[in-house]
C-alpha positions in Angstrom: 17.7 0.7 22.4 16.9 2.1 18.9 19.7 2.3 16.2 19.2 5.1 13.8 20.6 4.3 10.3 21.7 7.1 7.9 23.8 6.4 4.8 25.7 9.7 4.1 26.9 10.9 0.6 27.2 14.6 -0.5 24.3 16.1 1.6 26.3 19.1 3.1 23.2 21.4 2.7 20.9 19.0 4.6 22.9 16.6 7.0 22.8 19.2 9.9 19.0 19.1 10.0 18.9 15.3 10.2 21.6 15.3 13.0 19.7 18.0 14.9 16.2 16.0 14.5 17.8 12.9 16.0 19.1 14.7 18.9 15.8 16.1 19.8 14.1 12.6 19.9 12.6 11.8 23.3 13.6 8.1 23.1 17.0 6.8 23.8 18.8 6.0 20.6 22.2 5.7 18.8 22.7 7.6 15.5 24.9 5.3 13.0 26.1 7.2 10.1 28.0 5.7 7.3 30.0 8.3 5.2 30.0 6.9 1.4 33.3 8.6 0.5 31.6 12.1 0.2 33.4 14.6 -1.8 31.8 17.6 -0.2 31.8 18.9 3.3 29.2 16.3 4.6 31.8 14.4 6.7 33.3 17.4 8.1 29.9 18.8 9.2 29.4 15.4 11.0 32.8 15.5 12.7 32.3 19.4 13.8 29.1 18.4 15.2 30.6 15.9 17.7 32.9 18.6 19.2 30.5 21.5 19.2 27.8 20.5 21.6 26.7 18.0 24.3 24.9 15.3 22.5 21.6 13.8 23.8 22.1 10.7 22.0 25.4 8.9 20.9 26.6 9.4 17.3 28.8 6.7 15.6 30.4 7.8 12.3 31.9 5.1 10.0 33.9 5.9 6.8 33.9 4.2 3.4 37.1 4.7 1.7 35.3 4.0 -1.9 31.9 4.9 -3.0 29.8 1.6 -2.5 26.0 2.8 -2.6 23.4 3.5 0.1 22.3 -0.3 0.3 25.9 -1.2 1.4 26.0 1.7 4.0 22.7 0.6 5.2 23.7 -3.0 5.6 26.9 -2.1 7.4 25.2 0.0 9.9 22.3 -2.4 10.6 24.9 -5.1 11.5 26.8 -2.7 13.7 23.5 -1.7 15.6 22.5 -5.3 16.0 25.9 -6.0 17.5 25.2 -3.2 19.9 22.1 -4.9 21.0 19.7 -2.6 19.3 16.5 -4.1 19.1 14.7 -1.8 16.8 16.3 -0.1 13.7 14.8 3.4 12.4 15.9 4.8 9.2 16.6 8.4 8.3 18.1 9.5 5.0 20.8 12.3 5.3 18.5 14.9 3.5 15.5 14.2 5.7 14.7 15.2 9.2 12.2 13.9 11.8 9.6 15.8 14.0 10.6 15.9 17.7 8.1 13.0 18.6 8.8 10.9 15.5 10.3 7.9 17.5 7.9 8.3 20.4 4.9 7.9 17.9 6.6 4.6 16.8 7.3 3.4 20.1 4.0 4.1 21.5 2.3 2.4 18.6 4.4 -0.6 18.6 2.9 -1.8 22.0 0.7 -3.6 19.4 3.9 -5.9 18.5 4.2 -5.2 14.8 7.5 -5.9 13.2 7.5 -2.9 10.8 5.7 0.4 11.4 5.7 3.4 9.1 4.6 7.1 9.3 3.9 9.7 6.2 6.0 12.3 5.1 5.8 16.1 4.7 7.0 16.8 1.2 8.7 20.1 0.8 10.8 22.1 -1.7 12.4 24.0 1.1 9.7 26.6 0.9 6.4 25.1 0.9 4.7 21.6 0.9 4.7 20.0 -2.5 3.0 16.9 -4.0 5.3 16.1 -7.0 4.6 12.4 -7.8 1.0 11.4 -6.9 2.0 8.1 -5.5 -1.2 6.1 -4.6 -1.0 5.0 -1.0 -3.6 3.1 1.0 -4.9 4.4 4.2 -3.9 1.0 5.8 -1.1 -1.4 5.0 -1.9 -3.5 1.9 1.2 -5.6 1.2 -0.1 -6.8 -2.2 0.1 -3.2 -3.5 3.8 -3.4 -3.2 3.7 -5.3 -6.5 2.5 -2.1 -8.1 4.4 0.7 -6.5 6.2 1.6 -3.2 4.1 3.5 -0.7 6.4 3.4 2.2 8.9 6.1 2.8 12.2 4.8 4.2 12.7 7.8 6.8 9.2 6.9 8.3 10.1 3.3 9.0 11.1 1.8 12.4 11.5 -2.1 12.3 12.3 -4.8 14.6 16.1 -5.6 14.3 15.1 -9.3 13.7 13.7 -8.3 10.3 17.4 -7.9 9.1 19.2 -10.9 10.6 18.8 -12.7 7.3 17.9 -9.9 4.9 20.1 -7.3 3.3 19.3 -4.3 1.1 20.1 -5.1 -2.4 23.0 -3.2 -3.8 22.0 -3.9 -7.4 18.8 -2.0 -6.8 20.0 1.2 -5.3 17.3 4.0 -5.5 14.6 1.4 -5.3 16.4 -1.1 -2.8 14.0 0.1 0.0 10.9 -1.0 -2.0 12.4 -4.3 -2.5 13.2 -4.8 1.1 9.8 -3.9 2.3 8.2 -6.5 -0.3 10.5 -9.1 0.9 9.8 -8.5 4.6 6.0 -8.7 3.6 6.4 -12.0 1.8 8.5 -13.5 4.6 5.5 -12.9 6.9 6.7 -9.8 9.0 3.8 -7.7 10.2 3.3 -4.2 9.0 1.3 -1.3 10.5 0.6 2.1 9.0 0.6 5.0 11.5 -1.5 7.7 9.9 0.6 10.7 11.0 3.0 13.0 9.2 6.0 12.8 11.4 9.0 13.5 9.0 10.1 16.0 6.6 11.1 14.9 3.0 13.2 17.5 1.0 12.2 17.3 -2.7 15.4 18.1 -4.6 15.4 19.0 -8.4 16.4 16.1 -10.3 16.0 13.7 -7.3 15.5 10.1 -7.8 12.3 9.4 -5.9 9.6 8.0 -8.0 12.3 7.4 -10.8 13.2 3.7 -11.0 14.9 3.6 -14.5 16.0 0.2 -15.7 16.0 -1.2 -12.1 12.2 -1.6 -12.0 12.3 -4.4 -14.5 15.0 -6.0 -12.5 12.9 -5.6 -9.2 9.7 -7.0 -11.0 11.6 -10.3 -12.3 13.4 -10.7 -8.9 10.2 -10.8 -6.8 7.9 -12.2 -9.7 5.4 -9.2 -9.5 2.3 -9.9 -11.2 0.4 -6.6 -11.0 0.5 -3.9 -13.7 -1.6 -0.9 -12.7 -3.6 -0.6 -9.4 -6.6 -2.8 -9.7 -9.2 -3.7 -7.1 -11.2 -6.9 -6.6 -14.1 -5.7 -4.5 -16.0 -8.3 -2.5 -13.6 -11.0 -3.8 -15.2 -13.8 -1.8 -13.4 -17.1 -3.0 -12.6 -15.6 -6.4 -8.9 -14.4 -5.6 -7.2 -12.7 -8.5 -3.3 -12.6 -8.5 -3.3 -9.3 -10.6 -5.8 -7.4 -8.3 -5.7 -6.2 -4.8 -8.5 -8.5 -3.2 -11.0 -6.7 -0.7 -13.8 -8.2 1.4 -14.9 -7.8 4.7 -12.6 -10.5 6.3 -10.5 -13.5 5.5 -12.3 -17.0 6.1 -11.8 -20.6 5.4 -11.6 -20.7 1.5 -11.8 -16.7 1.4 -8.2 -15.2 0.9 -8.2 -11.4 1.3 -5.4 -8.8 0.8 -7.2 -6.0 2.6 -10.1 -6.7 5.1 -12.4 -3.7 4.9 -16.1 -2.6 4.5 -16.3 -1.9 0.9 -18.6 1.1 1.6 -15.4 2.8 2.7 -12.5 1.7 0.4 -9.3 2.6 2.0 -7.8 4.8 -0.7 -7.7 8.4 -1.5 -9.5 9.9 -4.4 -8.5 9.3 -8.1 -5.8 6.7 -7.6 -7.2 3.3 -8.9 -6.9 2.2 -12.4 -9.6 -0.5 -12.6 -12.2 -2.1 -10.3 -13.9 -5.5 -10.5 -17.3 -6.0 -8.6 -18.6 -9.4 -9.1 -22.0 -10.5 -7.4 -21.6 -8.1 -4.6 -24.3 -5.4 -5.2 -27.1 -7.8 -4.6 -26.1 -8.1 -0.9 -26.9 -4.3 -0.3 -30.1 -2.5 -0.5 -31.0 -0.2 -3.2 -29.5 3.1 -1.6 -26.3 0.9 -0.1 -25.6 -0.5 -3.5 -25.6 3.0 -5.1 -23.2 4.3 -2.4 -21.0 1.4 -3.1 -20.8 2.5 -6.7 -20.2 6.0 -5.8 -17.3 4.8 -3.4 -15.9 3.0 -6.6 -16.2 6.0 -8.7 -14.4 8.2 -6.0 -11.2 6.2 -5.8 -11.0 5.6 -9.8 -8.9 7.8 -11.8 -10.5 9.9 -14.4 -11.0 7.5 -17.2 -10.8 4.4 -14.9 -12.7 1.4 -15.6 -15.3 -0.5 -13.6 -16.7 -4.1 -14.5 -19.6 -5.5 -12.8 -21.7 -8.6 -12.7 -25.0 -9.3 -11.1 -27.8 -11.8 -11.4 -30.2 -10.5 -14.2 -33.5 -10.1 -12.3 -35.6 -10.0 -15.6 -34.0 -13.3 -17.0 -34.2 -15.1 -13.8 -37.9 -14.1 -13.3 -38.7 -15.5 -16.7 -36.8 -18.5 -16.0 -38.5 -19.2 -12.7 -42.1 -18.6 -14.1 -41.4 -21.0 -17.0 -39.6 -23.8 -14.8 -41.2 -26.8 -13.1 -41.1 -27.1 -9.5 -37.6 -28.6 -9.4 -36.2 -25.9 -11.6 -37.9 -23.3 -9.4 -36.0 -24.7 -6.4 -32.7 -24.6 -8.3 -33.2 -21.1 -8.9 -34.0 -20.0 -5.3 -30.2 -19.2 -4.5 -29.8 -17.2 -7.5 -32.7 -15.1 -6.6 -32.3 -14.9 -2.8 -28.8 -15.7 -2.2 -28.0 -17.7 1.0 -30.7 -16.5 3.5 -29.7 -19.2 6.0 -26.1 -17.5 6.4 -25.8 -14.2 8.1 -25.5 -11.3 5.6 -25.6 -13.5 2.4 -29.1 -12.9 1.4 -30.0 -10.7 -1.6 -31.5 -7.4 -0.8 -31.8 -6.1 -4.2 -31.9 -7.3 -7.7 -31.0 -5.5 -11.1 -32.2 -5.3 -14.7 -30.1 -3.9 -17.4 -31.8 -0.5 -17.2 -31.7 -0.3 -13.3 -27.9 -1.1 -13.2 -27.2 1.6 -15.8 -29.2 4.0 -13.9 -27.4 3.4 -10.7 -24.1 3.6 -12.4 -25.1 7.0 -13.9 -26.2 8.2 -10.4 -22.9 7.2 -9.0 -21.0 9.2 -11.5 -20.1 6.8 -14.2 -20.5 7.2 -18.1 -20.2 5.0 -21.2 -22.1 2.1 -19.8 -22.4 -1.0 -21.9 -23.4 -4.6 -21.4 -20.4 -7.3 -21.7 -20.5 -11.0 -21.7 -20.6 -12.4 -18.2 -17.1 -13.2 -16.7 -17.6 -14.6 -13.3 -16.8 -18.3 -12.4 -20.3 -19.3 -11.9 -21.3 -18.2 -15.4 -21.2 -21.0 -18.0 -22.6 -21.7 -21.5 -25.8 -23.1 -20.0 -26.6 -20.4 -17.4 -24.8 -17.1 -18.7 -28.1 -15.8 -20.0 -29.1 -15.6 -16.2 -26.2 -13.1 -15.4 -25.9 -9.4 -16.1 -22.3 -8.1 -16.7 -21.5 -4.4 -17.6 -18.6 -1.9 -17.9 -18.4 1.7 -17.3 -15.8 4.5 -17.1 -15.4 7.4 -14.7 
């Protein structure tokens, strides 16, 4: 059984749409509503709804005597749903509405046994679809990004009831309490899955609070010890995990911690949403054409004016050093020239000079290229002349 959770406060113009959308669901559910001492006709509309029609799904209305906030309303209803043996909790804000197959999409997807699934909204001002905030949302779930911004819309979430046995929404953070909840569930090890479908409608009200955290944002960051400021990617991170970046690589392995396993030739973000990208000793593992495509992909996701910093081996400096070294010195330079050819996929396919790297960056759409000091862990005072680091801007 699914418990549908709706805190209600002064939404007389929209609550009927929410009620109707739950009744049209094709999956058994109970709609739990908590009226938070509304001063308009919201509660009367719900009560009238009981008497005017045969209901496909049960509605339970609970009344608060004084205004206590939507976190308290959600917490109260979740406890009631769990007492009624609901094994799934679905959220629907009183001014949103679901598509008819919203819950069915979640139930079908949940065969993969994720703790939390979420879909995408259709944002509307009541007349047409709108895009008011430009919230950067990854195409797959990346929990680390919750340190920077909330990309999970509450009315799109269905979660296992077990997620809330020891977790309440924080009433001190009303208006961003959902962001706090998703982050805590992620840190507690609950699995999330993004369903890439728009299955509910979010009404964008003039002066609404979405996207506006106010003073509570600092409280949220301090509570959860967020380290990220701005959306930054460390692409092809390998063993060089950076706490202030989202770390991308093909997969997590022993000694390699990855926030988002992916093929970096297809970065899972929309256009123009990333602030900064770090690419350290990655391009050498692609051939000439592939490396340019990787750079173009980086340019695609960067915001206008966004920065990329790269480091590769300096082919010209390595060649000179190789020629001038004795046999032992030449052997020590093999791995910098060729990578690790004894390991699958870890051999160098192309090497860069300064001019060539600048040209590739220009072809990919970057400008303002300039050489900078090497920044990787392997660069030190003795060998930094063998490395080529550069920054450029979109």
